[in-house]
N, CA, C and O atoms as CSV, one atom per row, in Angstrom:
chain,resi,resn,atom,element,x,y,z
A,1,MET,N,N,51.339,-40.180,36.583
A,1,MET,CA,C,51.398,-40.506,37.982
A,1,MET,C,C,52.413,-39.677,38.560
A,1,MET,O,O,53.295,-39.225,37.829
A,2,ALA,N,N,52.393,-39.425,39.783
A,2,ALA,CA,C,53.319,-38.708,40.613
A,2,ALA,C,C,54.679,-39.498,40.677
A,2,ALA,O,O,55.728,-38.859,40.746
A,3,MET,N,N,54.684,-40.826,40.657
A,3,MET,CA,C,55.881,-41.518,40.831
A,3,MET,C,C,57.034,-41.161,39.896
A,3,MET,O,O,58.217,-41.328,40.192
A,4,GLN,N,N,56.584,-40.648,38.723
A,4,GLN,CA,C,57.598,-40.233,37.791
A,4,GLN,C,C,58.452,-39.053,38.308
A,4,GLN,O,O,59.628,-38.896,37.979
A,5,GLU,N,N,57.807,-38.274,39.103
A,5,GLU,CA,C,58.580,-37.173,39.748
A,5,GLU,C,C,59.799,-37.630,40.595
A,5,GLU,O,O,60.874,-37.032,40.633
A,6,VAL,N,N,59.514,-38.689,41.223
A,6,VAL,CA,C,60.424,-39.193,42.222
A,6,VAL,C,C,61.917,-39.586,41.320
A,6,VAL,O,O,63.038,-39.478,41.819
A,7,ILE,N,N,61.682,-39.993,40.088
A,7,ILE,CA,C,62.887,-40.312,39.433
A,7,ILE,C,C,63.471,-39.186,38.431
A,7,ILE,O,O,64.373,-39.354,37.610
A,8,GLY,N,N,62.766,-38.027,38.681
A,8,GLY,CA,C,63.285,-36.835,38.060
A,8,GLY,C,C,62.576,-36.465,36.772
A,8,GLY,O,O,62.994,-35.582,36.023
A,9,GLY,N,N,61.458,-37.199,36.545
A,9,GLY,CA,C,60.731,-37.064,35.223
A,9,GLY,C,C,59.579,-36.234,35.502
A,9,GLY,O,O,59.431,-35.687,36.595
A,10,GLU,N,N,58.679,-36.114,34.450
A,10,GLU,CA,C,57.528,-35.410,34.629
A,10,GLU,C,C,56.362,-36.345,34.941
A,10,GLU,O,O,56.537,-37.557,34.818
A,11,GLU,N,N,55.206,-35.868,35.328
A,11,GLU,CA,C,54.051,-36.674,35.677
A,11,GLU,C,C,53.747,-37.489,34.316
A,11,GLU,O,O,54.017,-37.057,33.195
A,12,ALA,N,N,53.241,-38.535,34.545
A,12,ALA,CA,C,52.786,-39.361,33.208
A,12,ALA,C,C,51.530,-39.927,33.457
A,12,ALA,O,O,51.168,-40.162,34.610
A,13,VAL,N,N,50.784,-40.185,32.408
A,13,VAL,CA,C,49.449,-40.959,32.431
A,13,VAL,C,C,49.607,-42.143,31.696
A,13,VAL,O,O,50.033,-42.130,30.541
A,14,TYR,N,N,49.236,-43.335,32.394
A,14,TYR,CA,C,49.170,-44.558,31.816
A,14,TYR,C,C,47.770,-44.914,31.748
A,14,TYR,O,O,46.918,-44.651,32.597
A,15,ARG,N,N,47.595,-45.599,30.551
A,15,ARG,CA,C,46.090,-45.998,30.271
A,15,ARG,C,C,45.849,-47.570,29.848
A,15,ARG,O,O,46.570,-48.122,29.017
A,16,GLY,N,N,44.932,-48.126,30.403
A,16,GLY,CA,C,44.602,-49.566,30.061
A,16,GLY,C,C,45.618,-50.593,30.570
A,16,GLY,O,O,46.509,-50.237,31.341
A,17,HIS,N,N,45.510,-51.782,30.180
A,17,HIS,CA,C,46.322,-52.852,30.503
A,17,HIS,C,C,47.640,-52.650,30.095
A,17,HIS,O,O,48.562,-52.989,30.835
A,18,ALA,N,N,47.884,-52.030,28.772
A,18,ALA,CA,C,49.281,-51.808,28.406
A,18,ALA,C,C,49.988,-50.766,29.184
A,18,ALA,O,O,51.206,-50.828,29.352
A,19,GLY,N,N,49.172,-49.698,29.721
A,19,GLY,CA,C,49.593,-48.808,30.450
A,19,GLY,C,C,50.165,-49.168,31.752
A,19,GLY,O,O,51.155,-48.597,32.209
A,20,VAL,N,N,49.496,-50.183,32.391
A,20,VAL,CA,C,50.064,-50.787,33.604
A,20,VAL,C,C,51.330,-51.454,33.365
A,20,VAL,O,O,52.248,-51.369,34.181
A,21,ARG,N,N,51.429,-52.138,32.247
A,21,ARG,CA,C,52.772,-52.825,31.940
A,21,ARG,C,C,53.756,-52.023,31.881
A,21,ARG,O,O,54.801,-52.258,32.488
A,22,ASP,N,N,53.538,-50.717,30.980
A,22,ASP,CA,C,54.574,-49.765,30.943
A,22,ASP,C,C,54.945,-49.188,32.321
A,22,ASP,O,O,56.136,-49.069,32.610
A,23,TYR,N,N,54.017,-48.838,33.151
A,23,TYR,CA,C,54.220,-48.385,34.339
A,23,TYR,C,C,55.185,-49.235,35.298
A,23,TYR,O,O,56.096,-48.714,35.942
A,24,ILE,N,N,54.925,-50.409,35.314
A,24,ILE,CA,C,55.689,-51.386,35.988
A,24,ILE,C,C,57.183,-51.534,35.316
A,24,ILE,O,O,58.180,-51.710,36.016
A,25,ARG,N,N,57.227,-51.451,33.983
A,25,ARG,CA,C,58.597,-51.495,33.519
A,25,ARG,C,C,59.178,-50.262,33.762
A,25,ARG,O,O,60.377,-50.308,34.039
A,26,ASP,N,N,58.590,-49.045,33.731
A,26,ASP,CA,C,59.327,-47.892,34.114
A,26,ASP,C,C,59.901,-47.879,35.389
A,26,ASP,O,O,61.017,-47.414,35.621
A,27,MET,N,N,59.126,-48.404,36.256
A,27,MET,CA,C,59.535,-48.347,37.791
A,27,MET,C,C,60.751,-49.367,37.803
A,27,MET,O,O,61.797,-49.020,38.353
A,28,ASP,N,N,60.647,-50.560,37.238
A,28,ASP,CA,C,61.727,-51.466,37.264
A,28,ASP,C,C,62.908,-51.012,36.783
A,28,ASP,O,O,63.952,-51.287,37.375
A,29,GLU,N,N,62.899,-50.254,35.640
A,29,GLU,CA,C,63.948,-49.568,35.096
A,29,GLU,C,C,64.634,-48.565,35.936
A,29,GLU,O,O,65.841,-48.355,35.825
A,30,ALA,N,N,63.832,-47.911,36.820
A,30,ALA,CA,C,64.387,-46.713,37.512
A,30,ALA,C,C,64.871,-47.281,38.795
A,30,ALA,O,O,65.888,-46.806,39.302
A,31,PHE,N,N,64.201,-48.308,39.395
A,31,PHE,CA,C,64.605,-48.744,40.845
A,31,PHE,C,C,65.181,-50.186,41.040
A,31,PHE,O,O,64.598,-51.156,40.555
A,32,ALA,N,N,66.174,-50.291,41.657
A,32,ALA,CA,C,66.831,-51.632,41.768
A,32,ALA,C,C,65.948,-52.413,42.925
A,32,ALA,O,O,65.675,-53.613,42.889
A,33,ASP,N,N,65.540,-51.441,44.005
A,33,ASP,CA,C,64.767,-52.120,45.015
A,33,ASP,C,C,63.749,-50.889,45.204
A,33,ASP,O,O,64.119,-49.718,45.124
A,34,ALA,N,N,62.432,-51.284,45.461
A,34,ALA,CA,C,61.324,-50.324,45.947
A,34,ALA,C,C,60.346,-51.023,46.851
A,34,ALA,O,O,59.921,-52.144,46.572
A,35,GLU,N,N,60.008,-50.407,47.870
A,35,GLU,CA,C,59.021,-50.722,48.827
A,35,GLU,C,C,57.956,-49.737,49.040
A,35,GLU,O,O,58.268,-48.556,49.195
A,36,LEU,N,N,56.675,-50.121,49.064
A,36,LEU,CA,C,55.659,-49.224,49.321
A,36,LEU,C,C,54.876,-49.777,50.520
A,36,LEU,O,O,54.225,-50.821,50.579
A,37,ASP,N,N,55.082,-48.849,51.459
A,37,ASP,CA,C,54.624,-49.175,53.003
A,37,ASP,C,C,53.223,-48.345,53.175
A,37,ASP,O,O,53.247,-47.207,53.643
A,38,TYR,N,N,52.229,-48.856,52.847
A,38,TYR,CA,C,50.872,-48.082,53.181
A,38,TYR,C,C,50.481,-48.402,54.602
A,38,TYR,O,O,50.191,-49.546,54.950
A,39,THR,N,N,50.480,-47.413,55.376
A,39,THR,CA,C,50.096,-47.521,56.847
A,39,THR,C,C,48.804,-47.079,57.064
A,39,THR,O,O,48.346,-47.351,58.173
A,40,ASP,N,N,48.013,-46.397,56.207
A,40,ASP,CA,C,46.712,-45.973,56.404
A,40,ASP,C,C,45.954,-46.233,55.255
A,40,ASP,O,O,46.302,-45.667,54.218
A,41,VAL,N,N,44.891,-47.054,55.238
A,41,VAL,CA,C,44.072,-47.333,54.138
A,41,VAL,C,C,42.536,-47.067,54.525
A,41,VAL,O,O,41.966,-47.651,55.447
A,42,ARG,N,N,42.008,-46.210,53.782
A,42,ARG,CA,C,40.705,-45.760,54.090
A,42,ARG,C,C,39.585,-46.181,53.080
A,42,ARG,O,O,39.683,-45.772,51.923
A,43,ASP,N,N,38.577,-46.932,53.422
A,43,ASP,CA,C,37.507,-47.228,52.467
A,43,ASP,C,C,36.620,-46.017,52.509
A,43,ASP,O,O,36.164,-45.576,53.564
A,44,LEU,N,N,36.379,-45.466,51.263
A,44,LEU,CA,C,35.445,-44.229,51.082
A,44,LEU,C,C,34.296,-44.621,50.209
A,44,LEU,O,O,33.714,-43.805,49.493
A,45,GLY,N,N,33.964,-45.956,50.287
A,45,GLY,CA,C,32.895,-46.323,49.389
A,45,GLY,C,C,33.192,-46.909,48.098
A,45,GLY,O,O,33.611,-48.061,47.981
A,46,ASP,N,N,32.952,-46.029,47.012
A,46,ASP,CA,C,33.692,-46.368,45.755
A,46,ASP,C,C,34.944,-45.961,45.452
A,46,ASP,O,O,35.327,-45.928,44.282
A,47,ARG,N,N,35.734,-45.600,46.499
A,47,ARG,CA,C,37.098,-45.114,46.416
A,47,ARG,C,C,37.928,-45.722,47.625
A,47,ARG,O,O,37.417,-46.053,48.695
A,48,ILE,N,N,39.110,-45.813,47.352
A,48,ILE,CA,C,39.997,-46.153,48.580
A,48,ILE,C,C,41.224,-45.173,48.554
A,48,ILE,O,O,41.757,-44.880,47.484
A,49,LEU,N,N,41.618,-44.722,49.638
A,49,LEU,CA,C,42.807,-43.892,49.762
A,49,LEU,C,C,43.714,-44.525,50.600
A,49,LEU,O,O,43.335,-44.966,51.685
A,50,ALA,N,N,44.991,-44.636,50.191
A,50,ALA,CA,C,45.965,-45.363,50.975
A,50,ALA,C,C,47.109,-44.377,51.034
A,50,ALA,O,O,47.405,-43.764,50.008
A,51,THR,N,N,47.793,-44.173,52.191
A,51,THR,CA,C,48.885,-43.257,52.441
A,51,THR,C,C,49.976,-44.023,53.071
A,51,THR,O,O,49.729,-45.058,53.690
A,52,GLY,N,N,51.148,-43.572,52.945
A,52,GLY,CA,C,52.264,-44.357,53.634
A,52,GLY,C,C,53.669,-43.687,53.052
A,52,GLY,O,O,53.766,-42.497,52.753
A,53,VAL,N,N,54.662,-44.592,52.953
A,53,VAL,CA,C,56.065,-44.088,52.664
A,53,VAL,C,C,56.515,-45.063,51.469
A,53,VAL,O,O,56.097,-46.219,51.397
A,54,MET,N,N,57.372,-44.519,50.568
A,54,MET,CA,C,57.964,-45.294,49.548
A,54,MET,C,C,59.453,-45.243,49.947
A,54,MET,O,O,59.988,-44.187,50.283
A,55,ARG,N,N,60.082,-46.388,49.898
A,55,ARG,CA,C,61.590,-46.452,50.106
A,55,ARG,C,C,62.039,-47.159,48.875
A,55,ARG,O,O,61.466,-48.159,48.441
A,56,ALA,N,N,63.233,-46.528,48.247
A,56,ALA,CA,C,63.627,-47.140,47.065
A,56,ALA,C,C,65.209,-46.819,46.765
A,56,ALA,O,O,65.755,-45.789,47.162
A,57,ARG,N,N,65.746,-47.656,46.148
A,57,ARG,CA,C,67.186,-47.368,45.584
A,57,ARG,C,C,67.274,-47.348,44.073
A,57,ARG,O,O,66.804,-48.219,43.342
A,58,GLY,N,N,67.971,-46.184,43.651
A,58,GLY,CA,C,67.926,-45.980,42.179
A,58,GLY,C,C,68.828,-47.214,41.504
A,58,GLY,O,O,69.848,-47.660,42.029
A,59,ARG,N,N,68.309,-47.643,40.346
A,59,ARG,CA,C,69.127,-48.622,39.613
A,59,ARG,C,C,70.375,-48.272,39.217
A,59,ARG,O,O,71.316,-49.044,39.405
A,60,SER,N,N,70.551,-46.970,38.574
A,60,SER,CA,C,71.757,-46.517,38.086
A,60,SER,C,C,72.600,-45.843,39.073
A,60,SER,O,O,73.795,-46.126,39.150
A,61,SER,N,N,72.056,-44.969,39.834
A,61,SER,CA,C,72.847,-44.293,40.840
A,61,SER,C,C,73.014,-44.868,42.194
A,61,SER,O,O,73.924,-44.414,42.887
A,62,GLY,N,N,72.273,-45.788,42.653
A,62,GLY,CA,C,72.341,-46.350,43.744
A,62,GLY,C,C,71.780,-45.407,44.961
A,62,GLY,O,O,71.850,-45.818,46.120
A,63,ALA,N,N,71.321,-44.357,44.706
A,63,ALA,CA,C,70.803,-43.353,45.573
A,63,ALA,C,C,69.558,-43.876,46.302
A,63,ALA,O,O,68.681,-44.429,45.639
A,64,VAL,N,N,69.429,-43.727,47.665
A,64,VAL,CA,C,68.394,-44.191,48.466
A,64,VAL,C,C,67.420,-43.010,48.622
A,64,VAL,O,O,67.848,-41.905,48.956
A,65,ILE,N,N,66.109,-43.230,48.384
A,65,ILE,CA,C,65.100,-42.285,48.698
A,65,ILE,C,C,64.134,-42.825,49.701
A,65,ILE,O,O,63.964,-44.034,49.855
A,66,GLU,N,N,63.478,-41.860,50.412
A,66,GLU,CA,C,62.256,-42.109,51.151
A,66,GLU,C,C,61.282,-40.963,51.051
A,66,GLU,O,O,61.546,-39.811,51.397
A,67,SER,N,N,60.138,-41.370,50.550
A,67,SER,CA,C,59.263,-40.156,50.168
A,67,SER,C,C,57.782,-40.587,50.527
A,67,SER,O,O,57.329,-41.702,50.264
A,68,PRO,N,N,57.129,-39.648,51.114
A,68,PRO,CA,C,55.603,-39.860,51.350
A,68,PRO,C,C,54.964,-40.246,50.128
A,68,PRO,O,O,55.329,-39.718,49.077
A,69,VAL,N,N,54.035,-41.123,50.139
A,69,VAL,CA,C,53.215,-41.566,48.927
A,69,VAL,C,C,51.872,-41.814,49.323
A,69,VAL,O,O,51.576,-42.090,50.486
A,70,ALA,N,N,50.941,-41.714,48.274
A,70,ALA,CA,C,49.597,-41.924,48.576
A,70,ALA,C,C,49.042,-42.465,47.252
A,70,ALA,O,O,49.661,-42.186,46.226
A,71,ALA,N,N,48.005,-43.165,47.184
A,71,ALA,CA,C,47.033,-43.725,46.056
A,71,ALA,C,C,45.696,-43.491,46.406
A,71,ALA,O,O,45.248,-43.851,47.495
A,72,LEU,N,N,44.952,-42.846,45.458
A,72,LEU,CA,C,43.581,-42.719,45.517
A,72,LEU,C,C,43.022,-43.613,44.366
A,72,LEU,O,O,43.308,-43.401,43.187
A,73,VAL,N,N,42.236,-44.586,44.765
A,73,VAL,CA,C,41.730,-45.610,43.786
A,73,VAL,C,C,40.250,-45.501,43.646
A,73,VAL,O,O,39.505,-45.642,44.616
A,74,ASP,N,N,39.822,-45.250,42.439
A,74,ASP,CA,C,38.405,-45.462,42.079
A,74,ASP,C,C,37.967,-46.799,41.628
A,74,ASP,O,O,38.686,-47.405,40.834
A,75,ALA,N,N,36.933,-47.291,42.023
A,75,ALA,CA,C,36.515,-48.633,41.609
A,75,ALA,C,C,35.053,-48.704,40.905
A,75,ALA,O,O,34.154,-47.922,41.217
A,76,ASN,N,N,34.926,-49.576,40.062
A,76,ASN,CA,C,33.672,-49.692,39.389
A,76,ASN,C,C,32.717,-50.577,40.317
A,76,ASN,O,O,33.087,-50.929,41.437
A,77,ASP,N,N,31.539,-50.899,39.822
A,77,ASP,CA,C,30.450,-51.712,40.519
A,77,ASP,C,C,31.007,-53.028,40.833
A,77,ASP,O,O,30.553,-53.622,41.811
A,78,ASP,N,N,31.886,-53.534,40.164
A,78,ASP,CA,C,32.629,-54.892,40.352
A,78,ASP,C,C,33.768,-54.942,41.349
A,78,ASP,O,O,34.364,-55.974,41.656
A,79,ASN,N,N,34.017,-53.715,41.834
A,79,ASN,CA,C,35.137,-53.406,42.785
A,79,ASN,C,C,36.562,-53.689,41.995
A,79,ASN,O,O,37.530,-54.206,42.552
A,80,LYS,N,N,36.546,-53.326,40.791
A,80,LYS,CA,C,37.733,-53.210,40.169
A,80,LYS,C,C,38.285,-51.904,39.879
A,80,LYS,O,O,37.534,-51.023,39.463
A,81,ALA,N,N,39.654,-51.663,40.074
A,81,ALA,CA,C,40.095,-50.476,39.977
A,81,ALA,C,C,39.983,-49.916,38.527
A,81,ALA,O,O,40.408,-50.603,37.597
A,82,ILE,N,N,39.446,-48.736,38.310
A,82,ILE,CA,C,39.367,-48.100,37.065
A,82,ILE,C,C,40.123,-46.881,36.936
A,82,ILE,O,O,40.239,-46.361,35.827
A,83,ARG,N,N,40.670,-46.355,38.003
A,83,ARG,CA,C,41.610,-45.126,37.895
A,83,ARG,C,C,42.399,-45.252,39.284
A,83,ARG,O,O,41.934,-45.551,40.384
A,84,VAL,N,N,43.658,-44.955,38.952
A,84,VAL,CA,C,44.587,-44.792,40.196
A,84,VAL,C,C,45.294,-43.504,40.000
A,84,VAL,O,O,45.930,-43.263,38.974
A,85,LEU,N,N,45.176,-42.666,41.005
A,85,LEU,CA,C,46.028,-41.458,41.058
A,85,LEU,C,C,46.982,-41.510,42.224
A,85,LEU,O,O,46.620,-41.821,43.358
A,86,THR,N,N,48.175,-41.203,41.907
A,86,THR,CA,C,49.282,-41.279,42.883
A,86,THR,C,C,49.775,-39.838,43.280
A,86,THR,O,O,49.695,-38.861,42.535
A,87,TYR,N,N,50.287,-39.837,44.537
A,87,TYR,CA,C,50.545,-38.535,45.182
A,87,TYR,C,C,51.830,-38.808,46.013
A,87,TYR,O,O,52.118,-39.868,46.569
A,88,LEU,N,N,52.582,-37.603,45.995
A,88,LEU,CA,C,53.853,-37.720,46.819
A,88,LEU,C,C,53.684,-36.749,47.947
A,88,LEU,O,O,54.689,-36.252,48.455
A,89,ASN,N,N,52.417,-36.427,48.401
A,89,ASN,CA,C,52.141,-35.581,49.442
A,89,ASN,C,C,50.878,-35.985,49.956
A,89,ASN,O,O,49.902,-35.969,49.206
A,90,HIS,N,N,50.765,-36.381,51.258
A,90,HIS,CA,C,49.576,-36.940,51.904
A,90,HIS,C,C,48.378,-35.774,51.933
A,90,HIS,O,O,47.220,-36.102,51.673
A,91,GLU,N,N,48.660,-34.647,52.205
A,91,GLU,CA,C,47.629,-33.543,52.388
A,91,GLU,C,C,46.944,-33.310,50.867
A,91,GLU,O,O,45.733,-33.098,50.801
A,92,GLU,N,N,47.704,-33.355,49.741
A,92,GLU,CA,C,47.088,-33.284,48.453
A,92,GLU,C,C,46.186,-34.441,48.311
A,92,GLU,O,O,45.010,-34.247,48.005
A,93,ALA,N,N,46.663,-35.682,48.517
A,93,ALA,CA,C,45.833,-36.781,48.343
A,93,ALA,C,C,44.578,-36.841,49.235
A,93,ALA,O,O,43.582,-37.445,48.838
A,94,LEU,N,N,44.607,-36.214,50.456
A,94,LEU,CA,C,43.513,-36.000,51.231
A,94,LEU,C,C,42.457,-35.020,50.588
A,94,LEU,O,O,41.244,-35.230,50.555
A,95,GLY,N,N,43.058,-34.001,50.121
A,95,GLY,CA,C,42.136,-32.992,49.488
A,95,GLY,C,C,41.565,-33.525,48.146
A,95,GLY,O,O,40.452,-33.148,47.780
A,96,ALA,N,N,42.257,-34.344,47.444
A,96,ALA,CA,C,41.646,-34.965,46.123
A,96,ALA,C,C,40.668,-35.984,46.471
A,96,ALA,O,O,39.843,-36.321,45.621
A,97,ALA,N,N,40.670,-36.576,47.769
A,97,ALA,CA,C,39.567,-37.462,48.165
A,97,ALA,C,C,38.418,-36.798,48.808
A,97,ALA,O,O,37.411,-37.396,49.185
A,98,GLY,N,N,38.643,-35.408,48.923
A,98,GLY,CA,C,37.434,-34.760,49.682
A,98,GLY,C,C,37.496,-34.670,51.075
A,98,GLY,O,O,36.540,-34.251,51.729
A,99,LEU,N,N,38.717,-35.090,51.658
A,99,LEU,CA,C,38.862,-35.107,53.147
A,99,LEU,C,C,39.559,-34.088,53.559
A,99,LEU,O,O,40.314,-33.508,52.778
A,100,GLU,N,N,39.409,-33.662,54.983
A,100,GLU,CA,C,40.013,-32.679,55.592
A,100,GLU,C,C,41.681,-32.939,55.623
A,100,GLU,O,O,42.177,-34.021,55.937
A,101,LYS,N,N,42.353,-31.894,55.286
A,101,LYS,CA,C,44.010,-31.960,55.307
A,101,LYS,C,C,44.552,-31.881,56.638
A,101,LYS,O,O,45.771,-31.918,56.812
């Protein structure tokens, strides 16, 4: 997930329920406060694209960041998320969704 880049790491892949727990743990360890403000959510049928801004404060450093953020969510027939891709660039997320940049 692209969020790892925000905290100075490399992109990571989280899989399954355990992966979701690991992702939440990693974000909690990295940030004292974090807010995702998705201002544009698009229903693309079996996918959803949400774009907005992430505001956060580092747990150790206290540094405040503000970054563009996007999530492209693929859903199954039961409308349950089966894959979530995150981006720190709206244009890249739009391209991944097959939309014009």
